[in-house]
OpenMM code with the backbone's topology and positions (N, CA, C; nanometers):
from openmm import Vec3, app, unit

residues = "MET SER LEU ARG ALA GLY LEU ILE LEU CYS LEU ALA ALA VAL LEU VAL SER ALA GLU ARG GLY CYS PRO TYR PRO GLU GLU ILE GLU PRO CYS THR CYS LEU LEU ASP LYS THR GLN ASN THR THR LEU ILE CYS SER LYS VAL HIS ASP THR GLN VAL LEU LEU LYS VAL PHE GLU ASN SER ARG ARG TYR THR TYR ASN TRP PHE VAL LEU MET GLU SER SER LEU GLN TYR ILE PRO HIS GLN ILE PHE ASP ASP VAL LYS VAL ASN GLY LEU SER MET PHE ASN VAL THR LEU ARG ASN LEU PHE ASP GLU VAL PRO ARG ASP ALA GLY ILE TRP GLN ILE TRP ALA GLU LYS VAL CYS ASP LEU PHE GLN LEU GLY TYR VAL PHE ILE PHE MET VAL ARG LEU".split()
positions = [
    Vec3(0.9647, 3.9634, -0.2908),
    Vec3(0.9119, 3.8797, -0.3968),
    Vec3(0.7598, 3.8909, -0.3935),
    Vec3(0.7022, 3.9077, -0.5082),
    Vec3(0.5573, 3.9219, -0.5143),
    Vec3(0.4901, 3.7857, -0.4982),
    Vec3(0.3635, 3.7919, -0.4690),
    Vec3(0.2849, 3.6695, -0.4533),
    Vec3(0.2822, 3.5902, -0.5840),
    Vec3(0.2718, 3.6613, -0.6935),
    Vec3(0.2674, 3.5960, -0.8249),
    Vec3(0.3985, 3.5217, -0.8544),
    Vec3(0.5119, 3.5863, -0.8271),
    Vec3(0.6419, 3.5227, -0.8505),
    Vec3(0.6592, 3.4008, -0.7603),
    Vec3(0.6156, 3.4117, -0.6349),
    Vec3(0.6241, 3.2985, -0.5426),
    Vec3(0.5409, 3.1811, -0.5894),
    Vec3(0.4215, 3.2092, -0.6411),
    Vec3(0.3339, 3.1043, -0.6919),
    Vec3(0.3959, 3.0356, -0.8133),
    Vec3(0.4563, 3.1130, -0.9014),
    Vec3(0.5214, 3.0557, -1.0197),
    Vec3(0.6381, 2.9664, -0.9789),
    Vec3(0.7169, 3.0095, -0.8810),
    Vec3(0.8285, 2.9271, -0.8329),
    Vec3(0.7797, 2.7967, -0.7720),
    Vec3(0.6715, 2.8028, -0.6951),
    Vec3(0.6160, 2.6809, -0.6345),
    Vec3(0.5681, 2.5839, -0.7417),
    Vec3(0.4991, 2.6347, -0.8432),
    Vec3(0.4518, 2.5489, -0.9517),
    Vec3(0.5679, 2.4878, -1.0280),
    Vec3(0.6715, 2.5653, -1.0514),
    Vec3(0.7892, 2.5133, -1.1215),
    Vec3(0.8556, 2.4029, -1.0408),
    Vec3(0.8640, 2.4193, -0.9093),
    Vec3(0.9249, 2.3172, -0.8236),
    Vec3(0.8450, 2.1880, -0.8274),
    Vec3(0.7134, 2.1984, -0.8290),
    Vec3(0.6291, 2.0793, -0.8355),
    Vec3(0.6466, 2.0092, -0.9693),
    Vec3(0.6541, 2.0859, -1.0768),
    Vec3(0.6653, 2.0263, -1.2094),
    Vec3(0.7975, 1.9551, -1.2317),
    Vec3(0.9069, 2.0058, -1.1749),
    Vec3(1.0352, 1.9398, -1.1950),
    Vec3(1.0659, 1.8353, -1.0891),
    Vec3(0.9855, 1.8260, -0.9855),
    Vec3(1.0157, 1.7325, -0.8782),
    Vec3(0.9941, 1.5873, -0.9201),
    Vec3(0.9001, 1.5616, -1.0086),
    Vec3(0.8767, 1.4248, -1.0543),
    Vec3(0.8415, 1.4277, -1.2021),
    Vec3(0.9224, 1.3620, -1.2821),
    Vec3(0.8987, 1.3579, -1.4257),
    Vec3(0.8103, 1.2394, -1.4601),
    Vec3(0.7325, 1.2584, -1.5647),
    Vec3(0.6532, 1.1476, -1.6174),
    Vec3(0.7413, 1.0661, -1.7110),
    Vec3(0.7058, 0.9411, -1.7264),
    Vec3(0.7806, 0.8572, -1.8179),
    Vec3(0.8844, 0.7729, -1.7471),
    Vec3(0.9815, 0.7299, -1.8249),
    Vec3(1.0846, 0.6385, -1.7753),
    Vec3(1.2232, 0.6988, -1.7920),
    Vec3(1.3154, 0.6615, -1.7034),
    Vec3(1.4552, 0.7012, -1.7232),
    Vec3(1.5122, 0.6312, -1.8468),
    Vec3(1.6278, 0.6783, -1.8909),
    Vec3(1.6968, 0.6102, -2.0006),
    Vec3(1.7326, 0.4684, -1.9556),
    Vec3(1.7225, 0.3695, -2.0459),
    Vec3(1.7499, 0.2295, -2.0082),
    Vec3(1.8857, 0.2086, -1.9424),
    Vec3(1.9885, 0.2785, -1.9894),
    Vec3(2.1217, 0.2590, -1.9315),
    Vec3(2.1305, 0.3107, -1.7880),
    Vec3(2.0380, 0.3981, -1.7477),
    Vec3(2.0381, 0.4497, -1.6106),
    Vec3(1.9820, 0.3497, -1.5102),
    Vec3(1.9026, 0.2544, -1.5585),
    Vec3(1.8358, 0.1627, -1.4657),
    Vec3(1.8700, 0.0159, -1.4926),
    Vec3(1.9741, -0.0099, -1.5713),
    Vec3(2.0155, -0.1488, -1.5957),
    Vec3(2.0488, -0.2163, -1.4640),
    Vec3(2.0139, -0.3395, -1.4429),
    Vec3(1.9557, -0.4392, -1.5318),
    Vec3(1.8033, -0.4377, -1.5338),
    Vec3(1.7432, -0.3363, -1.4765),
    Vec3(1.5973, -0.3261, -1.4715),
    Vec3(1.5447, -0.2625, -1.5999),
    Vec3(1.4136, -0.2730, -1.6183),
    Vec3(1.3487, -0.2089, -1.7320),
    Vec3(1.2283, -0.1307, -1.6823),
    Vec3(1.1917, -0.0293, -1.7566),
    Vec3(1.0763, 0.0531, -1.7218),
    Vec3(0.9756, 0.0457, -1.8357),
    Vec3(0.8504, 0.0240, -1.8004),
    Vec3(0.7427, 0.0189, -1.8989),
    Vec3(0.6496, 0.1366, -1.8758),
    Vec3(0.6077, 0.1991, -1.9836),
    Vec3(0.5154, 0.3126, -1.9785),
    Vec3(0.3931, 0.2760, -2.0606),
    Vec3(0.2738, 0.2790, -1.9978),
    Vec3(0.1541, 0.2437, -2.0735),
    Vec3(0.0882, 0.3691, -2.1322),
    Vec3(-0.0228, 0.3492, -2.2000),
    Vec3(-0.0912, 0.4594, -2.2689),
    Vec3(-0.1418, 0.5667, -2.1738),
    Vec3(-0.1669, 0.5297, -2.0491),
    Vec3(-0.2181, 0.6267, -1.9516),
    Vec3(-0.1067, 0.6904, -1.8692),
    Vec3(0.0176, 0.6745, -1.9143),
    Vec3(0.1352, 0.7320, -1.8488),
    Vec3(0.1690, 0.6663, -1.7152),
    Vec3(0.1151, 0.5472, -1.6895),
    Vec3(0.1544, 0.4716, -1.5705),
    Vec3(0.2872, 0.4024, -1.5980),
    Vec3(0.3765, 0.4063, -1.5001),
    Vec3(0.5087, 0.3468, -1.5176),
    Vec3(0.5268, 0.2277, -1.4246),
    Vec3(0.5953, 0.1270, -1.4760),
    Vec3(0.6275, 0.0080, -1.3987),
    Vec3(0.7764, -0.0188, -1.4131),
    Vec3(0.8456, -0.0280, -1.3003),
    Vec3(0.9872, -0.0632, -1.2989),
    Vec3(0.9966, -0.2121, -1.2689),
    Vec3(1.0589, -0.2886, -1.3589),
    Vec3(1.0704, -0.4334, -1.3430),
    Vec3(1.2171, -0.4700, -1.3278),
    Vec3(1.2483, -0.5360, -1.2169),
    Vec3(1.3847, -0.5832, -1.1912),
    Vec3(1.3788, -0.7345, -1.1733),
    Vec3(1.4639, -0.8045, -1.2465),
    Vec3(1.4645, -0.9500, -1.2427),
    Vec3(1.6064, -1.0011, -1.2205),
    Vec3(1.6149, -1.1111, -1.1475),
    Vec3(1.7436, -1.1777, -1.1200),
    Vec3(1.8428, -1.0841, -1.0514),
    Vec3(1.7938, -1.0140, -0.9507),
    Vec3(1.8786, -0.9240, -0.8714),
    Vec3(1.9226, -0.9999, -0.7466),
    Vec3(2.0528, -0.9992, -0.7182),
    Vec3(2.1055, -1.0718, -0.6029),
    Vec3(2.1936, -0.9840, -0.5149),
    Vec3(2.1936, -0.8542, -0.5408),
    Vec3(2.2756, -0.7605, -0.4642),
    Vec3(2.1950, -0.6332, -0.4403),
    Vec3(2.1819, -0.5931, -0.3150),
    Vec3(2.1049, -0.4720, -0.2830),
    Vec3(2.1656, -0.3474, -0.3461),
    Vec3(2.2960, -0.3490, -0.3723),
    Vec3(2.3603, -0.2330, -0.4351),
    Vec3(2.3035, -0.2060, -0.5745),
    Vec3(2.2599, -0.3105, -0.6422),
    Vec3(2.1985, -0.2930, -0.7744),
    Vec3(2.0715, -0.2101, -0.7610),
    Vec3(1.9870, -0.2453, -0.6645),
    Vec3(1.8635, -0.1694, -0.6438),
    Vec3(1.8930, -0.0259, -0.6015),
    Vec3(1.9914, -0.0080, -0.5148),
    Vec3(2.0271, 0.1275, -0.4717),
    Vec3(2.0697, 0.2132, -0.5907),
    Vec3(2.1486, 0.1563, -0.6817),
    Vec3(2.1945, 0.2311, -0.7999),
    Vec3(2.0778, 0.2646, -0.8919),
    Vec3(1.9905, 0.1683, -0.9156),
    Vec3(1.8757, 0.1898, -1.0042),
    Vec3(1.7868, 0.3012, -0.9494),
    Vec3(1.7580, 0.2969, -0.8205),
    Vec3(1.6696, 0.3980, -0.7628),
    Vec3(1.7392, 0.5333, -0.7483),
    Vec3(1.8687, 0.5334, -0.7284),
    Vec3(1.9418, 0.6604, -0.7251),
    Vec3(1.9313, 0.7301, -0.8608),
    Vec3(1.9353, 0.6530, -0.9676),
    Vec3(1.9228, 0.7087, -1.1022),
    Vec3(1.7783, 0.7367, -1.1417),
    Vec3(1.6836, 0.7047, -1.0545),
    Vec3(1.5410, 0.7257, -1.0819),
    Vec3(1.4819, 0.8363, -0.9954),
    Vec3(1.5642, 0.9121, -0.9274),
    Vec3(1.5157, 1.0078, -0.8281),
    Vec3(1.4077, 1.1029, -0.8779),
    Vec3(1.4128, 1.1423, -1.0010),
    Vec3(1.3162, 1.2416, -1.0478),
    Vec3(1.1909, 1.1793, -1.1090),
    Vec3(1.1749, 1.0484, -1.0944),
    Vec3(1.0612, 0.9786, -1.1538),
    Vec3(0.9691, 0.9215, -1.0465),
    Vec3(0.8464, 0.8916, -1.0892),
    Vec3(0.7485, 0.8237, -1.0056),
    Vec3(0.7124, 0.6930, -1.0744),
    Vec3(0.7075, 0.5848, -0.9969),
    Vec3(0.6671, 0.4554, -1.0519),
    Vec3(0.5341, 0.4151, -0.9901),
    Vec3(0.4402, 0.3733, -1.0748),
    Vec3(0.3157, 0.3204, -1.0216),
    Vec3(0.3406, 0.1851, -0.9558),
    Vec3(0.4291, 0.1047, -1.0162),
    Vec3(0.4625, -0.0261, -0.9609),
    Vec3(0.6114, -0.0513, -0.9711),
    Vec3(0.6655, -0.1111, -0.8671),
    Vec3(0.8005, -0.1669, -0.8693),
    Vec3(0.7829, -0.3172, -0.8586),
    Vec3(0.8265, -0.3906, -0.9609),
    Vec3(0.8106, -0.5356, -0.9665),
    Vec3(0.9486, -0.5992, -0.9524),
    Vec3(0.9635, -0.6843, -0.8521),
    Vec3(1.0872, -0.7582, -0.8286),
    Vec3(1.0578, -0.9054, -0.8539),
    Vec3(1.1331, -0.9666, -0.9467),
    Vec3(1.1059, -1.1048, -0.9865),
    Vec3(1.2326, -1.1887, -0.9829),
    Vec3(1.2141, -1.3160, -0.9526),
    Vec3(1.3214, -1.4160, -0.9605),
    Vec3(1.4518, -1.3641, -0.9012),
    Vec3(1.4430, -1.3150, -0.7793),
    Vec3(1.5585, -1.2535, -0.7138),
    Vec3(1.5778, -1.3114, -0.5754),
    Vec3(1.6985, -1.2996, -0.5258),
    Vec3(1.7319, -1.3443, -0.3910),
    Vec3(1.8143, -1.2346, -0.3248),
    Vec3(1.7597, -1.1781, -0.2173),
    Vec3(1.8242, -1.0667, -0.1475),
    Vec3(1.8136, -1.0862, 0.0028),
    Vec3(1.9028, -1.0230, 0.0767),
    Vec3(1.8893, -1.0200, 0.2217),
    Vec3(1.7635, -0.9415, 0.2591),
    Vec3(1.7410, -0.8301, 0.1890),
    Vec3(1.6280, -0.7404, 0.2163),
    Vec3(1.6180, -0.6406, 0.1018),
    Vec3(1.5085, -0.5670, 0.0985),
    Vec3(1.4951, -0.4539, 0.0074),
    Vec3(1.5396, -0.3308, 0.0852),
    Vec3(1.6405, -0.2579, 0.0371),
    Vec3(1.6903, -0.1424, 0.1127),
    Vec3(1.5847, -0.0319, 0.1221),
    Vec3(1.5597, 0.0140, 0.2443),
    Vec3(1.4562, 0.1158, 0.2649),
    Vec3(1.4882, 0.2467, 0.1942),
    Vec3(1.6169, 0.2742, 0.1705),
    Vec3(1.6575, 0.4011, 0.1106),
    Vec3(1.6037, 0.4186, -0.0312),
    Vec3(1.5718, 0.3097, -0.0993),
    Vec3(1.5273, 0.3246, -0.2375),
    Vec3(1.3968, 0.4031, -0.2456),
    Vec3(1.3215, 0.4053, -0.1370),
    Vec3(1.1943, 0.4767, -0.1375),
    Vec3(1.2058, 0.6187, -0.0825),
    Vec3(1.3254, 0.6607, -0.0414),
    Vec3(1.3417, 0.7948, 0.0151),
    Vec3(1.3168, 0.9048, -0.0870),
    Vec3(1.3677, 0.8883, -0.2078),
    Vec3(1.3580, 0.9937, -0.3085),
    Vec3(1.2748, 0.9560, -0.4302),
    Vec3(1.2271, 0.8323, -0.4353),
    Vec3(1.1487, 0.7866, -0.5500),
    Vec3(1.0119, 0.7432, -0.4993),
    Vec3(0.9069, 0.8017, -0.5550),
    Vec3(0.7724, 0.7637, -0.5145),
    Vec3(0.7324, 0.6360, -0.5881),
    Vec3(0.6904, 0.5370, -0.5126),
    Vec3(0.6442, 0.4092, -0.5666),
    Vec3(0.5085, 0.3816, -0.5033),
    Vec3(0.4061, 0.3597, -0.5855),
    Vec3(0.2722, 0.3368, -0.5322),
    Vec3(0.2477, 0.1920, -0.4918),
    Vec3(0.3084, 0.0983, -0.5628),
    Vec3(0.2858, -0.0422, -0.5325),
    Vec3(0.4118, -0.1245, -0.5522),
    Vec3(0.4258, -0.2276, -0.4726),
    Vec3(0.5408, -0.3176, -0.4784),
    Vec3(0.4889, -0.4582, -0.5048),
    Vec3(0.5361, -0.5211, -0.6126),
    Vec3(0.4987, -0.6590, -0.6453),
    Vec3(0.6232, -0.7455, -0.6427),
    Vec3(0.6091, -0.8653, -0.5885),
    Vec3(0.7213, -0.9591, -0.5835),
    Vec3(0.6740, -1.0962, -0.6294),
    Vec3(0.7520, -1.1583, -0.7175),
    Vec3(0.7203, -1.2910, -0.7687),
    Vec3(0.8471, -1.3757, -0.7656),
    Vec3(0.8388, -1.4915, -0.7051),
    Vec3(0.9536, -1.5829, -0.6950),
    Vec3(1.0764, -1.5125, -0.6374),
    Vec3(1.0590, -1.4555, -0.5206),
    Vec3(1.1654, -1.3796, -0.4542),
    Vec3(1.1965, -1.4443, -0.3201),
    Vec3(1.3251, -1.4517, -0.2864),
    Vec3(1.3683, -1.4995, -0.1558),
    Vec3(1.4279, -1.3821, -0.0799),
    Vec3(1.3744, -1.3577, 0.0403),
    Vec3(1.4208, -1.2476, 0.1250),
    Vec3(1.4453, -1.2982, 0.2659),
    Vec3(1.5473, -1.2452, 0.3318),
    Vec3(1.5667, -1.2736, 0.4737),
    Vec3(1.4722, -1.1847, 0.5548),
    Vec3(1.4603, -1.0589, 0.5150),
    Vec3(1.3651, -0.9629, 0.5713),
    Vec3(1.3068, -0.8841, 0.4555),
    Vec3(1.1862, -0.8312, 0.4728),
    Vec3(1.1275, -0.7506, 0.3663),
    Vec3(1.2090, -0.6230, 0.3456),
    Vec3(1.2343, -0.5483, 0.4538),
    Vec3(1.3155, -0.4263, 0.4480),
    Vec3(1.4221, -0.4331, 0.5561),
    Vec3(1.5301, -0.3577, 0.5377),
    Vec3(1.6304, -0.3474, 0.6435),
    Vec3(1.5794, -0.2573, 0.7554),
    Vec3(1.5018, -0.1555, 0.7209),
    Vec3(1.4322, -0.0675, 0.8154),
    Vec3(1.2992, -0.0315, 0.7519),
    Vec3(1.2068, 0.0159, 0.8328),
    Vec3(1.0791, 0.0603, 0.7784),
    Vec3(1.1032, 0.1860, 0.6959),
    Vec3(1.0598, 0.1883, 0.5689),
    Vec3(1.0792, 0.3084, 0.4871),
    Vec3(1.0023, 0.4273, 0.5444),
    Vec3(1.0662, 0.5437, 0.5420),
    Vec3(0.9999, 0.6668, 0.5860),
    Vec3(0.9166, 0.7197, 0.4708),
    Vec3(0.7919, 0.7461, 0.4952),
    Vec3(0.7044, 0.8074, 0.3946),
    Vec3(0.7217, 0.7452, 0.2570),
    Vec3(0.7167, 0.6154, 0.2513),
    Vec3(0.7420, 0.5466, 0.1245),
    Vec3(0.6343, 0.5752, 0.0208),
    Vec3(0.5132, 0.5989, 0.0643),
    Vec3(0.4064, 0.6223, -0.0311),
    Vec3(0.3506, 0.4940, -0.0903),
    Vec3(0.4056, 0.3806, -0.0512),
    Vec3(0.3550, 0.2532, -0.1028),
    Vec3(0.2192, 0.2276, -0.0396),
    Vec3(0.1194, 0.2068, -0.1212),
    Vec3(-0.0124, 0.1826, -0.0654),
    Vec3(-0.0584, 0.0394, -0.0841),
    Vec3(0.0172, -0.0396, -0.1589),
    Vec3(-0.0160, -0.1814, -0.1635),
    Vec3(0.1060, -0.2652, -0.1994),
    Vec3(0.1066, -0.3857, -0.1471),
    Vec3(0.2121, -0.4827, -0.1762),
    Vec3(0.1440, -0.6090, -0.2272),
    Vec3(0.1972, -0.6629, -0.3342),
    Vec3(0.1453, -0.7866, -0.3908),
    Vec3(0.2616, -0.8835, -0.3982),
    Vec3(0.2502, -0.9954, -0.3322),
    Vec3(0.3607, -1.0913, -0.3305),
    Vec3(0.3084, -1.2309, -0.3615),
    Vec3(0.3850, -1.3033, -0.4405),
    Vec3(0.3492, -1.4401, -0.4748),
    Vec3(0.4766, -1.5233, -0.4777),
    Vec3(0.4756, -1.6348, -0.4088),
    Vec3(0.5920, -1.7231, -0.3999),
    Vec3(0.7145, -1.6490, -0.3480),
    Vec3(0.6959, -1.5831, -0.2353),
    Vec3(0.8064, -1.5143, -0.1690),
    Vec3(0.8486, -1.6003, -0.0520),
    Vec3(0.9723, -1.6426, -0.0514),
    Vec3(1.0225, -1.7313, 0.0527),
    Vec3(1.0806, -1.6487, 0.1660),
    Vec3(1.0291, -1.6701, 0.2847),
    Vec3(1.0787, -1.6048, 0.4053),
    Vec3(1.1756, -1.7033, 0.4705),
    Vec3(1.3035, -1.6713, 0.4716),
    Vec3(1.4046, -1.7664, 0.5193),
    Vec3(1.3905, -1.7997, 0.6675),
    Vec3(1.3313, -1.7100, 0.7457),
    Vec3(1.3153, -1.7388, 0.8880),
    Vec3(1.2023, -1.8381, 0.9123),
    Vec3(1.0967, -1.8298, 0.8342),
    Vec3(0.9819, -1.9184, 0.8519),
    Vec3(0.9954, -2.0461, 0.7688),
    Vec3(1.0880, -2.0450, 0.6723),
    Vec3(1.1067, -2.1586, 0.5817),
    Vec3(0.9757, -2.1985, 0.5146),
    Vec3(0.9035, -2.0997, 0.4722),
    Vec3(0.7777, -2.1241, 0.4028),
    Vec3(0.7529, -2.0138, 0.3023),
    Vec3(0.6348, -2.0120, 0.2495),
    Vec3(0.5983, -1.9094, 0.1530),
    Vec3(0.5060, -1.8080, 0.2183),
    Vec3(0.5270, -1.6840, 0.1828),
    Vec3(0.4453, -1.5756, 0.2356),
    Vec3(0.3606, -1.5228, 0.1211),
    Vec3(0.2318, -1.5152, 0.1416),
    Vec3(0.1429, -1.4597, 0.0405),
    Vec3(0.0783, -1.3351, 0.0983),
    Vec3(0.1067, -1.2226, 0.0380),
    Vec3(0.0517, -1.0953, 0.0842),
    Vec3(-0.0243, -1.0352, -0.0328),
    Vec3(-0.1486, -0.9997, -0.0118),
    Vec3(-0.2267, -0.9406, -0.1187),
    Vec3(-0.2910, -0.8115, -0.0708),
    Vec3(-0.2690, -0.7059, -0.1449),
    Vec3(-0.3348, -0.5773, -0.1233),
    Vec3(-0.3233, -0.5289, 0.0211),
    Vec3(-0.2041, -0.5149, 0.0698),
    Vec3(-0.1802, -0.4672, 0.2057),
    Vec3(-0.1564, -0.3175, 0.2005),
    Vec3(-0.2284, -0.2424, 0.2775),
    Vec3(-0.2116, -0.0974, 0.2810),
    Vec3(-0.1113, -0.0619, 0.3893),
    Vec3(-0.0059, 0.0135, 0.3531),
    Vec3(0.0963, 0.0551, 0.4494),
    Vec3(0.0612, 0.1893, 0.5092),
] * unit.nanometer
topology = app.Topology()
chain = topology.addChain("A")
for resn in residues:
    res = topology.addResidue(resn, chain)
    for name in ("N", "CA", "C"):
        topology.addAtom(name, app.Element.getBySymbol(name[0]), res)
């Protein structure tokens, strides 16, 4: 294989590895994806009470990148670490969320560079946790 052909294959792999935009709405129900004018994407999930819902949504989002994943008005045991294995997410925001643990395991190479949380109830501490701009 020539150097030129190898370079073209590498560029093609990079281009198809992460698509811009949002998945089809039916692929990420009950969540929604917002795309702004600068092509930044935000995945918003509300009233989620089963980790399997998040696993399904992120499994159907494998070829996309989200600038923000917003979890609102939800109650979960934890956020499954696997959702970040194949989907790049730059920031995680949580509003009015109850969690027993933040993650079931530490995500490998999650790429999350900031977490924003407001009114997140930590069941072990029986209080509210406020986390702002934490770099992982």
